[in-house]
N, CA, C and O atoms as a DFTB+ gen file, in Angstrom:
404 C
 N C O
     1  1      15.421      -8.453      -4.665
     2  2      14.020      -8.390      -5.122
     3  2      12.711      -8.228      -4.580
     4  3      12.381      -8.893      -3.598
     5  1      11.960      -7.449      -5.092
     6  2      10.548      -7.646      -4.384
     7  2       9.801      -8.393      -4.603
     8  3      10.191      -9.153      -5.489
     9  1       8.918      -8.593      -4.268
    10  2       7.629      -9.835      -4.493
    11  2       6.992      -9.280      -5.902
    12  3       6.830      -8.099      -6.210
    13  1       6.756     -10.151      -6.480
    14  2       6.053      -9.578      -7.796
    15  2       4.114      -9.764      -7.445
    16  3       3.607     -10.505      -6.604
    17  1       3.791      -9.340      -7.879
    18  2       2.473      -8.711      -7.593
    19  2       1.210      -9.526      -8.739
    20  3       0.931      -8.934      -9.782
    21  1       0.665     -10.618      -8.478
    22  2      -0.325     -11.586      -9.242
    23  2      -1.265     -10.199     -10.070
    24  3      -1.480      -9.040      -9.718
    25  1      -1.601     -10.880     -11.122
    26  2      -2.255      -9.633     -12.093
    27  2      -3.577      -8.877     -11.655
    28  3      -3.797      -7.692     -11.906
    29  1      -4.522      -9.825     -10.888
    30  2      -5.786      -9.314     -10.250
    31  2      -5.192      -8.346      -9.169
    32  3      -5.837      -7.298      -9.139
    33  1      -4.134      -8.384      -8.254
    34  2      -3.556      -7.470      -7.438
    35  2      -2.734      -5.991      -7.686
    36  3      -2.699      -4.813      -7.329
    37  1      -2.121      -6.974      -8.559
    38  2      -1.136      -5.891      -8.852
    39  2      -1.659      -4.317      -9.440
    40  3      -1.221      -3.290      -8.924
    41  1      -2.326      -4.300     -10.211
    42  2      -3.365      -2.886     -10.590
    43  2      -3.899      -1.989      -9.342
    44  3      -3.973      -0.782      -9.109
    45  1      -4.255      -3.267      -8.616
    46  2      -4.570      -2.104      -7.406
    47  2      -3.586      -1.947      -6.539
    48  3      -3.486      -0.810      -6.079
    49  1      -2.821      -2.746      -6.169
    50  2      -1.111      -2.199      -5.522
    51  2      -0.878      -1.165      -6.346
    52  3      -0.678      -0.173      -5.646
    53  1      -0.793      -0.864      -7.686
    54  2       0.015       0.005      -8.330
    55  2      -1.095       1.373      -8.036
    56  3      -0.759       2.418      -7.479
    57  1      -2.313       1.095      -8.503
    58  2      -3.100       2.429      -8.560
    59  2      -3.164       2.808      -6.754
    60  3      -3.521       3.969      -6.556
    61  1      -2.973       2.274      -5.912
    62  2      -3.175       2.792      -4.447
    63  2      -1.665       3.227      -4.386
    64  3      -1.527       4.164      -3.600
    65  1      -0.711       2.904      -4.868
    66  2       0.771       3.339      -4.463
    67  2       0.867       4.604      -5.285
    68  3       1.678       5.425      -4.858
    69  1       0.054       4.993      -6.619
    70  2       0.122       6.338      -7.546
    71  2      -0.583       7.509      -6.836
    72  3      -0.232       8.684      -6.728
    73  1      -1.803       6.790      -6.328
    74  2      -2.531       7.639      -5.452
    75  2      -1.666       8.545      -4.437
    76  3      -1.994       9.694      -4.141
    77  1      -0.787       8.043      -4.055
    78  2       0.335       8.442      -2.651
    79  2       1.217       9.566      -3.537
    80  3       1.484      10.690      -3.112
    81  1       1.549       9.133      -4.625
    82  2       2.842       9.406      -5.382
    83  2       2.514      10.568      -6.619
    84  3       2.259      10.445      -7.817
    85  1       2.607      11.358      -6.010
    86  2       1.438      12.785      -6.897
    87  2       3.023      12.943      -7.945
    88  3       4.228      13.045      -7.718
    89  1       2.207      12.890      -9.039
    90  2       2.757      13.536     -10.629
    91  2       3.235      11.922     -11.097
    92  3       2.714      11.874     -12.211
    93  1       3.708      10.992     -10.961
    94  2       4.003       9.815     -11.150
    95  2       2.732       9.452     -12.038
    96  3       1.553       9.751     -11.852
    97  1       3.431       8.588     -13.236
    98  2       2.290       8.573     -14.182
    99  2       2.615       6.570     -14.804
   100  3       3.688       6.206     -15.285
   101  1       1.915       6.033     -14.685
   102  2       2.102       4.627     -15.013
   103  2       1.545       4.342     -16.190
   104  3       0.353       4.134     -16.413
   105  1       2.925       4.334     -17.344
   106  2       2.700       3.631     -18.297
   107  2       3.131       1.995     -18.690
   108  3       4.301       1.617     -18.630
   109  1       2.387       1.407     -18.957
   110  2       2.891       0.222     -19.483
   111  2       3.429      -0.434     -18.287
   112  3       2.636      -0.825     -17.431
   113  1       4.830      -0.613     -18.119
   114  2       5.357      -1.348     -16.909
   115  2       6.639      -0.387     -16.565
   116  3       7.725      -0.618     -16.033
   117  1       6.104       0.653     -17.041
   118  2       7.459       1.840     -15.971
   119  2       6.614       2.950     -15.327
   120  3       5.494       3.259     -15.735
   121  1       7.205       3.491     -14.344
   122  2       6.660       4.296     -13.456
   123  2       7.358       5.770     -14.256
   124  3       8.546       5.642     -14.555
   125  1       6.862       6.801     -14.525
   126  2       7.613       8.372     -14.901
   127  2       7.529       9.498     -14.261
   128  3       6.513       9.498     -13.565
   129  1       8.100      10.413     -14.179
   130  2       7.945      11.464     -13.321
   131  2       9.049      12.463     -13.895
   132  3      10.259      12.237     -13.898
   133  1       8.482      13.491     -14.332
   134  2       9.047      14.778     -14.935
   135  2       9.286      16.058     -14.014
   136  3       8.290      16.777     -13.944
   137  1      10.352      16.476     -13.322
   138  2      10.568      17.570     -12.359
   139  2      11.522      18.646     -12.826
   140  3      12.699      18.522     -13.166
   141  1      10.703      19.821     -12.765
   142  2      11.193      20.811     -13.075
   143  2      12.743      21.379     -11.885
   144  3      12.615      22.054     -10.864
   145  1      14.090      20.832     -12.466
   146  2      14.502      21.143     -11.668
   147  2      15.921      21.922     -12.866
   148  3      16.105      21.811     -14.078
   149  1      16.803      22.815     -11.576
   150  2      17.531      23.484     -12.330
   151  2      18.947      22.726     -12.490
   152  3      18.640      21.534     -12.491
   153  1      20.437      22.839     -12.634
   154  2      21.324      21.944     -12.676
   155  2      21.857      21.215     -11.578
   156  3      22.094      20.010     -11.495
   157  1      22.078      22.531     -10.379
   158  2      22.425      22.027      -8.791
   159  2      21.681      21.077      -8.416
   160  3      22.155      20.115      -7.811
   161  1      20.240      21.191      -8.741
   162  2      18.985      20.502      -8.305
   163  2      19.015      18.906      -8.857
   164  3      18.770      17.856      -8.263
   165  1      19.349      19.128      -9.998
   166  2      19.238      17.840     -10.853
   167  2      20.548      17.017     -10.226
   168  3      20.318      16.038      -9.517
   169  1      21.524      17.305     -10.416
   170  2      22.979      17.058      -9.754
   171  2      22.738      16.320      -8.560
   172  3      22.985      15.120      -8.447
   173  1      22.100      17.276      -7.381
   174  2      21.959      16.550      -5.998
   175  2      20.714      15.436      -6.194
   176  3      20.901      14.271      -5.842
   177  1      19.644      15.791      -6.682
   178  2      18.993      14.257      -6.801
   179  2      19.413      13.006      -7.376
   180  3      19.330      11.825      -7.038
   181  1      19.927      13.692      -8.430
   182  2      20.632      12.265      -9.402
   183  2      21.755      11.462      -7.971
   184  3      21.703      10.275      -7.649
   185  1      22.556      12.389      -7.424
   186  2      22.952      11.638      -6.509
   187  2      21.935      10.854      -5.265
   188  3      22.495       9.988      -4.592
   189  1      20.897      11.070      -5.060
   190  2      20.255      10.578      -4.071
   191  2      19.859       9.592      -4.507
   192  3      19.956       8.568      -3.831
   193  1      19.192       9.562      -5.975
   194  2      18.662       8.281      -6.731
   195  2      20.082       7.616      -6.986
   196  3      19.921       6.518      -6.453
   197  1      21.116       7.628      -7.385
   198  2      22.004       6.730      -7.490
   199  2      22.393       5.744      -5.996
   200  3      22.910       4.627      -6.044
   201  1      21.967       6.536      -4.615
   202  2      22.351       5.576      -3.933
   203  2      20.911       4.560      -3.234
   204  3      20.851       3.461      -2.681
   205  1      19.791       5.713      -3.656
   206  2      18.901       4.575      -3.438
   207  2      18.754       3.204      -4.157
   208  3      18.604       2.039      -3.791
   209  1      18.874       3.930      -5.468
   210  2      18.820       2.628      -6.589
   211  2      19.830       1.078      -6.050
   212  3      19.555      -0.110      -5.877
   213  1      20.909       1.815      -5.951
   214  2      21.611       0.319      -4.999
   215  2      20.812      -0.308      -4.211
   216  3      20.384      -1.452      -4.367
   217  1      20.526       0.638      -3.092
   218  2      19.688      -0.070      -1.784
   219  2      18.223      -1.011      -2.741
   220  3      18.082      -2.203      -2.470
   221  1      17.465      -0.497      -3.567
   222  2      16.285      -1.256      -3.875
   223  2      17.037      -2.350      -4.772
   224  3      16.585      -3.468      -4.526
   225  1      18.095      -2.364      -5.784
   226  2      18.557      -3.095      -7.110
   227  2      17.543      -2.888      -7.924
   228  3      16.764      -3.729      -8.372
   229  1      17.576      -1.393      -8.166
   230  2      16.527      -0.637      -9.628
   231  2      17.317      -0.104     -10.328
   232  3      18.271       0.305      -9.667
   233  1      17.409       0.142     -11.591
   234  2      17.946       0.565     -12.443
   235  2      17.219       2.181     -13.387
   236  3      16.844       2.289     -14.555
   237  1      17.261       3.110     -12.371
   238  2      16.398       4.412     -13.215
   239  2      16.942       4.622     -14.417
   240  3      18.049       4.134     -14.642
   241  1      16.264       5.392     -15.426
   242  2      16.837       5.845     -16.272
   243  2      16.472       7.211     -16.003
   244  3      15.332       7.422     -15.589
   245  1      17.517       8.474     -16.232
   246  2      17.653       9.546     -15.835
   247  2      17.487      10.670     -17.034
   248  3      17.740      10.103     -18.097
   249  1      17.267      11.583     -17.176
   250  2      17.329      12.225     -18.559
   251  2      17.056      13.284     -18.080
   252  3      16.095      13.413     -17.322
   253  1      17.929      14.373     -18.456
   254  2      17.995      15.807     -18.546
   255  2      17.368      16.625     -20.181
   256  3      17.789      16.352     -21.305
   257  1      16.723      17.232     -19.978
   258  2      15.880      18.147     -20.873
   259  2      15.121      19.141     -20.854
   260  3      14.038      19.136     -20.269
   261  1      15.732      20.423     -21.685
   262  2      15.018      21.609     -21.568
   263  2      14.874      22.281     -19.806
   264  3      13.915      22.961     -19.440
   265  1      15.933      21.934     -19.000
   266  2      15.163      22.192     -17.955
   267  2      14.535      21.347     -17.033
   268  3      14.261      21.717     -15.891
   269  1      14.238      19.971     -17.574
   270  2      13.668      19.726     -16.546
   271  2      14.507      17.976     -16.611
   272  3      15.309      17.498     -17.413
   273  1      13.791      17.366     -15.249
   274  2      14.725      16.300     -15.089
   275  2      13.568      14.716     -15.237
   276  3      12.515      14.559     -14.619
   277  1      13.991      14.059     -15.908
   278  2      12.858      12.780     -16.476
   279  2      13.392      11.491     -15.811
   280  3      14.406      10.878     -16.147
   281  1      12.888      11.310     -15.221
   282  2      13.003       9.852     -14.645
   283  2      11.996       8.708     -14.879
   284  3      10.775       8.849     -14.818
   285  1      12.629       7.586     -15.146
   286  2      11.658       6.382     -15.573
   287  2      12.216       5.275     -14.712
   288  3      13.437       5.168     -14.594
   289  1      11.360       4.414     -14.083
   290  2      11.769       3.429     -13.267
   291  2      10.758       1.957     -13.972
   292  3       9.528       2.008     -13.957
   293  1      11.359       0.990     -14.426
   294  2      10.800      -0.039     -15.330
   295  2      10.884      -1.466     -15.048
   296  3      12.018      -1.920     -14.900
   297  1       9.986      -2.179     -14.957
   298  2       9.884      -3.469     -14.460
   299  2      11.287      -4.140     -15.106
   300  3      11.763      -3.905     -16.217
   301  1      11.957      -5.318     -13.756
   302  2      13.053      -6.044     -14.624
   303  2      12.489      -6.831     -15.592
   304  3      11.442      -6.483     -16.136
   305  1      13.073      -7.885     -15.885
   306  2      13.407      -9.150     -17.128
   307  2      11.889      -9.698     -17.047
   308  3      11.414     -10.245     -18.043
   309  1      11.236      -9.575     -16.042
   310  2       9.845     -10.560     -15.494
   311  2       8.690      -9.721     -16.271
   312  3       7.607     -10.134     -16.687
   313  1       9.174      -8.594     -16.330
   314  2       7.661      -7.383     -17.031
   315  2       6.808      -6.751     -15.954
   316  3       6.139      -5.724     -16.072
   317  1       6.907      -7.361     -15.105
   318  2       6.010      -6.852     -13.793
   319  2       6.607      -6.041     -12.708
   320  3       7.636      -6.388     -12.127
   321  1       5.975      -4.993     -12.451
   322  2       6.069      -3.869     -11.455
   323  2       6.166      -4.629     -10.203
   324  3       5.303      -5.439      -9.864
   325  1       7.542      -4.285      -9.307
   326  2       7.471      -4.832      -8.068
   327  2       7.686      -3.754      -6.955
   328  3       8.196      -2.650      -7.148
   329  1       7.290      -4.165      -5.935
   330  2       7.868      -3.460      -4.529
   331  2       8.708      -2.332      -4.726
   332  3       8.509      -1.142      -4.480
   333  1       9.864      -3.030      -5.306
   334  2      11.364      -2.531      -5.429
   335  2      10.767      -1.217      -6.426
   336  3      11.299      -0.140      -6.156
   337  1      10.006      -1.193      -7.243
   338  2      10.181       0.224      -8.360
   339  2       9.000       1.094      -7.305
   340  3       9.118       2.316      -7.219
   341  1       8.060       0.494      -6.654
   342  2       7.259       1.265      -6.062
   343  2       7.982       2.026      -5.098
   344  3       7.750       3.227      -4.963
   345  1       9.068       1.272      -4.234
   346  2       9.331       2.077      -3.187
   347  2      10.631       3.031      -3.496
   348  3      10.946       4.034      -2.856
   349  1      11.423       2.385      -4.820
   350  2      12.063       3.396      -5.714
   351  2      11.400       4.896      -5.787
   352  3      12.064       5.811      -5.302
   353  1      10.324       5.146      -6.278
   354  2       9.579       6.014      -6.660
   355  2       9.221       7.270      -5.571
   356  3       9.220       8.492      -5.719
   357  1       8.873       6.270      -4.240
   358  2       8.499       7.209      -3.446
   359  2       9.950       7.815      -2.637
   360  3      10.036       8.926      -2.115
   361  1      10.870       6.929      -2.683
   362  2      12.158       7.554      -2.392
   363  2      12.471       8.517      -3.463
   364  3      12.749       9.609      -2.968
   365  1      12.518       8.513      -4.519
   366  2      12.828      10.011      -5.379
   367  2      11.905      10.847      -4.844
   368  3      12.282      11.986      -4.566
   369  1      10.819      10.547      -4.645
   370  2       9.276      11.507      -4.391
   371  2      10.138      12.272      -3.271
   372  3      10.612      13.364      -3.587
   373  1      10.344      11.825      -2.131
   374  2      11.180      12.577      -0.765
   375  2      12.246      13.161      -1.148
   376  3      12.486      14.299      -0.746
   377  1      13.188      12.433      -2.091
   378  2      14.497      13.164      -1.849
   379  2      13.825      14.584      -2.805
   380  3      14.374      15.660      -2.571
   381  1      12.983      14.581      -3.568
   382  2      12.614      16.099      -4.516
   383  2      12.106      16.853      -3.431
   384  3      12.476      18.020      -3.302
   385  1      11.328      16.356      -2.651
   386  2      10.544      17.385      -1.957
   387  2      11.554      17.756      -0.713
   388  3      11.324      18.841      -0.179
   389  1      12.281      17.240      -0.363
   390  2      13.452      17.680       0.576
   391  2      14.556      19.188      -0.025
   392  3      15.119      20.042       0.660
   393  1      14.519      18.987      -1.731
   394  2      14.986      19.504      -2.043
   395  2      14.139      21.201      -2.468
   396  3      14.572      22.208      -3.029
   397  1      13.258      20.971      -2.082
   398  2      11.907      22.118      -2.205
   399  2      11.726      23.000      -0.828
   400  3      10.976      23.976      -0.805
   401  1      12.498      22.559       0.343
   402  2      12.034      23.153       1.537
   403  2      12.479      23.877       1.704
   404  3      12.221      24.542       2.707
């Protein structure tokens, strides 16, 4: 599991990370992203997410709704986002970008 960031530094870390992760939104103790994907792209991205989630030890919530894929990465039991959730968001973003090349 990743390091937990102290309150004073946590916001700065999350803000810095989100400035690099276009489209991700920080709501409470979760990171969220909605992607316009067809069914095939959704299946491919979900597989990438599954593999990365095991590596990061993160359990993303993935939902398909009206031609869009919604991804939510929430803090663990301690209620604070860690580098694992931030790293997972970056991995999801990279996988999404590879679908559009």
